[in-house]
C-alpha positions in Angstrom: -15.9 5.7 8.1 -14.9 6.7 4.6 -17.5 5.9 2.0 -19.1 3.2 4.2 -22.6 2.3 5.1 -22.9 4.4 8.2 -21.9 8.0 8.0 -22.7 10.8 10.4 -25.9 12.5 9.3 -26.0 14.8 12.3 -22.7 16.6 12.0 -22.7 20.3 11.4 -20.5 21.6 8.6 -17.5 23.6 9.6 -19.1 26.7 8.2 -21.7 26.6 10.9 -19.3 27.9 13.5 -19.6 31.6 14.0 -16.7 33.4 12.3 -14.1 35.2 14.4 -14.4 39.0 14.7 -12.9 40.7 11.7 -13.3 37.7 9.5 -14.7 37.9 6.1 -18.5 37.6 6.0 -20.2 36.4 2.8 -23.4 37.7 1.4 -24.9 35.8 -1.5 -28.0 37.2 -3.1 -28.8 33.8 -4.6 -27.1 30.5 -4.6 -26.0 30.9 -8.2 -24.6 34.4 -7.9 -21.0 35.2 -7.1 -20.1 35.7 -3.4 -19.5 39.3 -2.4 -17.6 40.4 0.6 -19.7 42.7 2.8 -16.9 43.6 5.3 -13.3 44.2 4.8 -11.4 40.9 5.1 -9.0 40.4 8.0 -5.4 39.6 7.1 -4.9 35.9 6.8 -2.4 34.3 9.3 0.8 33.0 7.7 0.4 29.7 6.2 -3.4 29.9 6.0 -4.7 29.9 2.4 -7.4 32.1 1.1 -11.0 30.9 0.8 -10.9 30.4 -2.9 -7.9 28.1 -2.8 -9.2 26.2 0.2 -12.5 25.7 -1.6 -10.7 24.4 -4.7 -8.5 22.0 -2.7 -11.6 20.7 -0.9 -13.6 20.3 -4.1 -10.9 18.4 -5.9 -10.1 16.3 -2.9 -13.7 15.5 -2.3 -14.1 14.4 -5.9 -11.0 12.1 -5.8 -12.0 10.8 -2.4 -15.5 9.8 -3.6 -14.1 8.3 -6.7 -11.5 6.1 -4.9 -14.1 5.3 -2.2 -16.5 4.0 -4.8 -13.7 2.0 -6.5 -13.0 0.5 -3.0 -16.6 -0.7 -2.8 -16.5 -2.2 -6.3 -13.3 -4.1 -5.6 -14.8 -5.3 -2.3 -17.8 -6.8 -4.1 -15.6 -8.3 -6.8 -13.3 -10.0 -4.3 -15.8 -11.3 -1.7 -19.2 -11.5 -3.4 -22.5 -10.6 -1.7 -23.0 -13.7 0.4 -21.5 -14.9 3.7 -18.0 -13.6 3.4 -18.9 -10.2 1.9 -21.7 -9.7 4.4 -19.4 -10.7 7.3 -16.8 -8.2 6.2 -19.3 -5.4 5.8 -20.8 -6.1 9.3 -17.4 -6.2 10.9 -16.4 -3.0 9.1 -19.3 -1.1 10.6 -18.3 -1.7 14.2 -15.4 0.8 14.4 -17.4 3.5 12.8 -20.4 2.8 15.1 -18.3 3.0 18.3 -16.4 6.1 17.1 -19.7 7.8 16.1 -21.2 7.0 19.5 -18.2 8.4 21.3 -17.1 11.4 19.3 -18.5 11.8 15.8 -21.4 14.2 16.2 -19.9 15.8 19.2 -16.7 16.6 17.4 -18.4 18.6 14.6 -21.2 20.2 16.6 -19.3 21.0 19.9 -15.5 20.6 19.8 -14.8 22.5 16.5 -16.7 25.6 17.5 -15.0 25.5 20.9 -11.6 25.2 19.2 -12.5 28.1 17.0 -13.3 30.3 20.1 -10.1 29.3 21.9 -8.1 29.9 18.8 -9.4 33.4 18.9 -9.4 34.2 22.6 -6.3 32.4 24.1 -2.9 34.2 24.0 -1.3 31.1 22.6 -4.1 30.8 19.9 -5.6 27.8 21.6 -2.5 25.6 21.4 -2.5 24.5 25.0 -6.3 23.8 24.9 -5.9 21.7 21.8 -3.0 19.8 23.4 -5.2 19.0 26.5 -8.1 18.0 24.2 -5.9 15.7 22.2 -4.3 14.1 25.3 -7.7 13.4 26.8 -9.1 12.1 23.5 -6.1 9.8 22.8 -6.4 8.2 26.2 -10.2 7.9 25.9 -10.0 6.4 22.3 -7.3 3.9 23.4 -9.4 2.7 26.3 -12.5 2.5 24.0 -10.6 0.5 21.4 -9.4 -2.0 23.9 -12.9 -2.4 25.4 -14.4 -2.8 22.0 -11.9 -5.5 21.0 -12.7 -7.4 24.1 -16.4 -7.0 23.5 -16.2 -8.0 19.8 -18.4 -11.2 20.4 -21.0 -9.0 22.0 -21.1 -6.7 19.0 -21.4 -9.6 16.7 -24.4 -10.9 18.6 -26.0 -7.5 18.7 -25.6 -6.6 15.0 -25.7 -10.2 13.7 -28.6 -12.6 14.0 -29.3 -15.8 15.9 -30.3 -17.3 12.6 -26.9 -16.9 11.0 -24.4 -19.8 11.2 -21.8 -20.2 13.9 -19.1 -20.0 11.1 -20.5 -16.6 10.0 -20.6 -15.2 13.5 -17.1 -16.5 14.2 -15.8 -14.9 11.0 -17.4 -11.5 11.9 -15.8 -11.7 15.4 -12.3 -12.6 14.0 -12.5 -9.7 11.5 -13.7 -7.4 14.3 -10.6 -8.2 16.4 -8.5 -6.8 13.6 -10.7 -3.9 12.6 -11.9 -2.5 15.9 -8.5 -0.8 16.7 -9.6 1.5 13.8 -11.6 3.3 16.5 -8.4 4.8 17.9 -6.9 5.9 14.5 -10.3 7.1 13.1 -10.8 9.3 16.2 -7.2 10.6 16.1 -7.6 11.5 12.4 -10.8 13.4 13.1 -9.3 15.4 15.9 -6.1 16.2 14.0 -8.2 17.3 11.1 -10.3 19.6 13.4 -7.1 21.2 14.7 -5.8 21.7 11.1 -9.1 23.1 9.8 -9.3 25.6 12.7 -5.8 26.8 11.7 -6.9 27.2 8.1 -5.3 24.0 6.7 -7.7 22.0 4.6 -5.6 20.0 2.1 -4.3 17.2 4.3 -7.7 16.3 5.9 -9.2 16.2 2.5 -6.5 14.1 0.8 -5.4 11.6 3.4 -8.7 9.6 3.2 -7.6 8.9 -0.4 -4.5 7.1 1.0 -6.8 5.0 3.1 -8.9 4.1 0.1 -5.9 3.2 -2.0 -4.5 0.9 0.7 -7.8 -1.0 1.0 -8.1 -1.2 -2.8 -4.6 -2.7 -2.9 -5.6 -5.1 -0.1 -8.5 -6.4 -2.1 -6.4 -6.5 -5.2 -3.9 -8.6 -3.4 -6.7 -10.9 -2.1 -7.9 -11.5 -5.6 -4.4 -12.1 -6.9 -3.6 -14.6 -4.1 -6.9 -16.3 -3.5 -9.0 -15.5 -6.6 -12.3 -13.7 -7.0 -14.9 -16.3 -6.0 -17.7 -16.9 -3.5 -16.7 -19.2 -0.7 -18.5 -20.2 2.5 -17.5 -18.6 5.8 -15.9 -21.8 7.1 -13.3 -21.7 4.3 -11.9 -18.4 5.4 -8.4 -19.3 6.4 -6.3 -17.2 8.9 -4.3 -15.9 6.0 -7.4 -14.6 4.2 -8.8 -13.1 7.4 -5.5 -11.4 8.3 -5.1 -9.9 4.9 -8.6 -8.4 4.8 -8.8 -7.2 8.4 -5.1 -6.1 8.6 -5.2 -4.3 5.3 -8.4 -2.4 6.3 -6.7 -1.4 9.6 -3.5 -0.4 7.8 -5.5 2.0 5.6 -6.7 4.0 8.6 -3.3 4.0 10.3 -1.7 5.5 7.2 -4.5 8.0 7.0 -3.8 9.2 10.5 0.0 9.2 10.0 -0.4 11.3 6.8 -1.8 14.1 8.9 1.2 14.5 11.2 3.4 16.5 8.9 0.6 19.0 8.4 0.4 19.6 12.1 4.1 20.6 12.1 3.4 22.8 9.1 0.8 24.9 10.9 3.0 25.3 13.9 1.2 22.9 16.2 3.4 20.9 18.6 2.3 17.8 20.3 2.6 17.9 24.1 1.0 15.7 26.8 -1.2 17.8 29.1 -3.1 16.2 31.9 -4.7 19.3 33.5 -8.1 18.4 32.0 -10.0 20.8 34.3 -8.9 23.6 32.1 -10.9 22.1 29.2 -14.2 23.0 30.9 -15.5 19.5 30.7 -18.8 20.4 32.3 -19.5 22.9 29.5 -18.4 20.4 26.8 -20.7 17.8 28.4 -23.6 20.1 28.5 -23.2 21.2 24.9 -22.7 17.6 23.7 -25.4 15.9 25.7 -28.1 16.3 23.1 -25.9 15.4 20.2 -24.9 12.2 22.2 -28.6 11.5 22.5 -29.1 11.9 18.8 -26.3 9.5 18.0 -27.4 7.0 20.7 -30.9 6.8 19.2 -29.5 6.3 15.7 -27.4 3.4 16.9 -30.6 1.6 18.0 -31.9 1.9 14.4 -28.5 0.7 13.1 -28.5 -2.4 15.3 -32.0 -3.3 14.0 -31.0 -2.6 10.4 -28.0 -4.9 10.5 -29.8 -7.6 12.4 -32.4 -7.8 9.8 -29.9 -7.6 6.9 -27.9 -10.5 8.3 -31.1 -12.6 8.6 -31.7 -11.9 4.9 -28.1 -12.5 4.0 -28.3 -15.9 5.8 -30.9 -16.9 3.2 -28.5 -15.8 0.4 -30.7 -12.8 -0.4 -29.6 -9.2 -0.5 -27.7 -8.5 2.7 -25.4 -5.9 4.2 -23.0 -5.7 1.3 -25.7 -5.0 -1.3 -27.5 -2.6 1.0 -24.2 -0.9 1.6 -23.6 -0.4 -2.2 -27.0 1.1 -2.7 -26.7 3.3 0.3 -23.3 4.6 -1.0 -24.9 5.5 -4.3 -27.7 7.5 -2.6 -25.2 9.2 -0.3 -22.9 10.1 -3.3 -25.7 12.0 -5.0 -26.6 13.7 -1.8 -23.0 14.6 -1.1 -22.4 16.1 -4.6 -25.6 18.1 -4.7 -27.2 18.6 -1.3 -24.0 19.0 0.8 -22.7 21.6 -1.6 -25.9 23.6 -1.1 -25.8 23.1 2.7 -22.2 24.3 2.7 -23.3 27.5 1.0 -26.4 28.1 3.1 -25.1 27.3 6.6 -22.9 30.3 7.2 -25.7 32.6 5.9 -28.4 31.0 8.0 -26.2 31.0 11.1 -25.3 34.7 10.7 -28.9 35.6 10.0 -30.2 33.7 13.0 -27.6 35.2 15.3 -28.7 38.7 14.2 -32.4 37.8 14.5 -33.0 38.1 10.8 -35.4 35.2 10.6 -36.9 36.4 7.3 -33.5 35.8 5.7 -33.3 32.3 7.3 -36.7 31.5 5.9 -35.7 32.8 2.4 -32.6 30.7 2.4 -34.4 27.6 3.7 -37.2 27.9 1.1 -34.8 28.4 -1.7 -32.5 25.6 -0.6 -35.4 23.2 -0.4 -36.5 24.0 -3.9 -33.1 23.8 -5.4 -32.3 20.5 -3.7 -35.6 19.0 -4.9 -35.3 20.2 -8.5 -31.6 19.2 -9.0 -31.8 15.8 -7.3 -35.0 14.7 -9.1 -33.4 13.7 -12.4 -30.8 11.7 -10.5 -33.5 9.9 -8.6 -35.2 9.1 -11.9 -32.0 7.7 -13.3 -31.5 5.5 -10.2 -35.1 4.1 -10.5 -35.3 3.6 -14.3 -31.7 2.6 -14.9 -31.3 0.5 -11.7 -30.5 -2.7 -13.6 -27.8 -1.3 -15.9 -26.3 0.7 -13.1 -25.9 -2.4 -11.0 -24.4 -4.3 -13.8 -21.9 -1.6 -15.0 -20.8 -0.6 -11.5 -20.7 -3.8 -9.5 -20.9 -7.0 -11.7 -17.2 -8.0 -11.5 -15.5 -11.1 -10.1 -17.4 -12.8 -7.4 -20.3 -10.3 -7.7 -22.8 -12.4 -9.7 -25.6 -11.6 -12.1 -28.1 -12.6 -9.4 -26.4 -10.1 -7.0 -26.7 -7.4 -9.7 -30.4 -8.1 -10.0 -30.9 -7.9 -6.3 -28.9 -4.7 -6.2 -31.2 -3.1 -8.9 -34.3 -3.8 -6.8 -32.8 -2.1 -3.7 -31.6 0.8 -5.8 -35.0 1.3 -7.3 -36.4 1.8 -3.8 -33.4 3.8 -2.7 -34.3 6.4 -5.4 -37.4 7.2 -3.4 -35.3 8.0 -0.3 -32.9 10.5 -2.0 -34.9 13.7 -1.9 -36.6 13.2 1.4 -33.2 12.5 3.0 -31.7 15.6 1.5 -34.6 17.9 2.5 -34.7 16.4 6.1 -31.0 17.2 6.4 -31.5 20.8 5.2 -34.3 21.3 7.8 -32.2 19.7 10.6 -29.2 22.0 9.8 -31.6 25.0 10.0 -32.0 24.1 13.7 -28.2 23.9 14.0 -28.0 27.4 12.5 -30.4 28.8 15.2 -28.3 27.2 17.1 -30.3 24.3 18.6 -29.1 20.7 18.9 -31.8 19.7 21.4 -34.7 19.8 19.0 -33.1 17.6 16.3 -32.2 15.1 19.0 -35.8 14.9 20.2 -37.1 14.7 16.7 -34.7 11.8 16.0 -36.5 9.7 18.6 -39.9 9.4 16.8 -38.2 9.3 13.4 -36.0 6.3 14.3 -39.0 4.8 16.0 -41.0 5.1 12.8 -38.1 3.7 10.8 -37.7 0.6 13.0 -41.5 -0.1 13.1 -41.8 0.1 9.3 -38.7 -2.0 8.7 -39.7 -4.7 11.1 -43.2 -4.7 9.7 -42.0 -5.1 6.1 -39.6 -7.8 7.2 -42.4 -9.7 8.8 -44.8 -9.2 6.0 -42.6 -10.2 3.0 -40.0 -12.8 2.1 -36.3 -12.2 2.9 -35.7 -11.4 -0.7 -37.4 -8.1 -0.1 -35.6 -7.3 3.1 -32.9 -4.9 1.9 -35.4 -3.1 -0.3 -37.9 -3.0 2.6 -35.3 -1.5 4.9 -34.5 1.2 2.3 -38.3 1.9 2.0 -38.4 2.2 5.8 -35.6 4.8 5.5 -37.6 6.8 2.9 -40.7 6.8 5.1 -38.7 7.9 8.2 -37.0 10.7 6.2 -40.4 11.9 5.0 -41.7 11.9 8.5 -38.6 13.9 9.6 -39.4 16.5 7.0 -43.0 16.9 8.2 -42.1 17.0 11.9 -39.1 19.3 11.4 -41.1 21.6 9.2 -43.8 22.0 11.7 -41.4 22.8 14.5 -39.3 25.2 12.3 -42.5 27.1 11.5 -43.0 27.8 15.2 -39.5 29.1 15.5 -39.0 31.2 12.4 -42.5 31.6 10.9 -43.8 30.5 7.6 -41.2 29.6 5.1 -43.0 29.7 1.8 -44.7 26.3 1.8 -47.0 27.3 -1.0 -44.0 28.2 -3.3 -42.2 25.0 -2.3 -45.2 22.8 -3.1 -45.7 24.6 -6.4 -42.1 23.8 -7.4 -42.4 20.2 -6.1 -45.5 19.7 -8.2 -43.7 20.9 -11.4 -40.7 18.7 -10.5 -42.9 15.7 -10.2 -44.5 16.3 -13.6 -41.0 16.7 -15.2 -39.7 13.7 -13.4 -42.6 11.4 -14.4 -42.2 12.5 -18.0 -38.5 11.8 -18.0 -39.1 8.4 -16.3 -41.6 7.5 -19.0 -39.2 8.4 -21.8 -36.4 6.5 -20.1 -38.6 3.4 -19.6 -39.7 3.4 -23.2 -36.1 3.7 -24.5 -35.1 0.7 -22.4 -37.8 -1.4 -24.0 -36.4 -0.6 -27.4 -32.7 -1.3 -26.6 -31.2 -4.8 -26.6 -30.7 -6.7 -23.3 -34.1 -6.2 -21.7 -34.1 -6.4 -17.9 -31.0 -8.5 -17.7 -28.4 -6.8 -20.0 -24.8 -7.9 -20.2 -22.1 -5.3 -19.4 -21.9 -3.8 -22.9 -25.7 -3.6 -23.2 -26.0 -2.1 -19.8 -23.4 0.5 -20.7 -25.5 1.4 -23.8 -28.6 1.6 -21.6 -26.8 4.0 -19.3 -25.5 6.3 -22.0 -28.6 6.4 -24.1 -31.2 6.2 -21.3 -29.4 8.5 -19.0 -28.9 11.1 -21.7 -32.5 11.0 -22.8 -33.8 11.2 -19.2 -31.6 14.2 -18.5 -32.6 16.0 -21.7 -36.3 15.2 -21.2 -36.3 16.5 -17.6 -34.4 19.6 -18.6 -36.8 20.3 -21.5 -39.9 19.8 -19.4 -38.4 21.8 -16.5 -37.8 24.8 -18.8 -41.2 24.4 -20.4 -42.9 24.3 -16.9 -40.7 27.3 -15.9 -39.0 25.6 -12.9 -37.0 28.6 -11.9 -34.3 26.7 -10.0 -33.4 24.7 -13.1 -33.4 27.8 -15.3 -31.0 29.4 -12.9 -28.7 26.4 -13.0 -28.7 26.5 -16.8 -27.9 30.2 -16.7 -25.1 29.6 -14.3 -23.6 26.9 -16.6 -23.8 29.3 -19.6 -22.0 32.0 -17.7 -19.2 29.6 -16.6 -18.9 28.4 -20.2 -18.9 32.0 -21.5 -16.0 32.8 -19.2 
C-alpha cells in the first residue's frame, strides 16, 4: 500500500539480486565516495537506460511519491477526522494491503524478482514466456483471492476490529471493505508488472504511477470535503453516497496505477499472452524459496491483527486510534525511507557480492559503517520528532475535521515514535545483511520472538494504562521489539560473519547520544521562550518548527563536529564537494 500504515519491512531491494554475468559491478571505498566501475560494463540492451539516469528517475519519483503520499494522509485527516469514520476508513484500507502482503509481497521481492532476473539471462526468449506464465498464474490467483476476501469482509472486520466497537462502526468498516478489497487484484498486478519492467531495465513507470494513485485519492477526499464538508460525524451518519465516494475513489486510484503501467510493458517489448503450462514455472522451487518469507509475513500479520484490535478499542473511546497511529507511523517511515533505505540501497549490492565471494571481512566493514552512518544521520531527526512533536502535529495535520485535541494526541504518539526510528532502521540493516548472505530462514525465525515480544509489551501496556495511552504504548512496543531484533540479529550475525566492530559502533553511538541530548536541550529551551507554549496555533507552530528545528540541527552538527563523529564529518565534506561542483 502506498504510504499507508503497513508496508513490507521484509522485502529485499532489487539490488540484492546477483548481477548478470558481464554486468557492471560497483566498488565503493566508502559510502560518501563516488562509485567506480571495477569491470568493463556490458553493453546496455536497447531501451534500457544507464544506471545514472535510472537512479535520477527513481530519486525524483520517490521524492514526489512521498510528497503526494503525505498530502494524501493530510487530506484524509482533514476530511474525516480522527474518530469513528477516520478510524473505520483506515482499518478498511489496511485489509487489501494485508492480504496482498500475505500472498505475494515479501515473496515477490525476495524470490520472484531474482528468478525473473535469472530467466531473463538464461532463456533464449529472455524470459518472456516464463514471465507470461507467472503473470497468468498470478492474475488468476489474485482474482480468486480478491473474491474470497470480499466475501470474508465481515470476518476481517471482526479480526482487526474490536468487540467493544459499535455495530455502526463495524458495519461501516465492512461496507468500505467491500469496495476496497478488490484493490488486492490491482495492487498485485501492479507489483508484478513493475517487477517485469524493472528486470528489463525500465524504472520510470513503476516509480511514477503510484503518484497517479495518490492524486486520485487526494481528489477523492477533496470532492468529499466539497460535497459533504470537513466535519466529524458518527458512523451511523455515513450515507451510501459518502461510502461509495470514499471506497470507490480509493479503489479507482489503484486501478489507474495498474493501468498506467501497461504502455510501459509494450515499450520494453513485453507482450501479454495467456500461458497455462504452469509446470514450467518450477513451482516446487518457488515454493521452497518462498516458504520462509511466507512464514515471516504470516507472523507479522498476527502482530498487525493485535495492533489494530487494540487501536480500535482506543478509538472507540475517542482516544488516539488507527488514523493517528497511521499518521505517526508514516512520519517515522518517511525518515527511514529517505535516510536508511538510501544507505541500504548502496550497501546491499556490495554486501551480496562480498558474501557470494566469501569476503566476510568486507561484509563486516560495510555493516559496521552502515550502522554508524544510519545512527548518526537519523539522530537529529529523532530529536526533532520528540522535541517538536506538538508543532509538527499542528502544522502537518490540524486542518478541517482534524481537531486541536487530535493534534495533541498525535504529538504524544510522535514523541514515543521518535524512540523507534533508529532501532527500526538498524534492525532492518541487520536483517538485510542476512538476505545478502543469502539467508531468508534466519530472519523468519528471528521474527517469531520479535513479534512475540512486541505483542506482549503492547498488550501489557494496554492493560496497565488508560486507553488515551494506547497508540503511544503500541509505538513503544514497536521500539522495544525493534531493539530486541537488533540484539538477537547481531548475535546471530556474529556467529556467521564474525565480529563486526561492536566497540567502534558503541563509541559512535555514545557520541551521538551526547550530541542528541545537547540538541534536545537547546530545542526544549527555545520552545519555552517562544510564544504558544505546548498548544501553539498554526502560525506559532510554524515558528517553532523553523526556529527550533534550525537550532536543533545546528547544535547537533556543532556537537558532532566537536566530538569528532566521523560519519557526520564525512557527510559535511560530501555536501561541500557537491556545492563546490
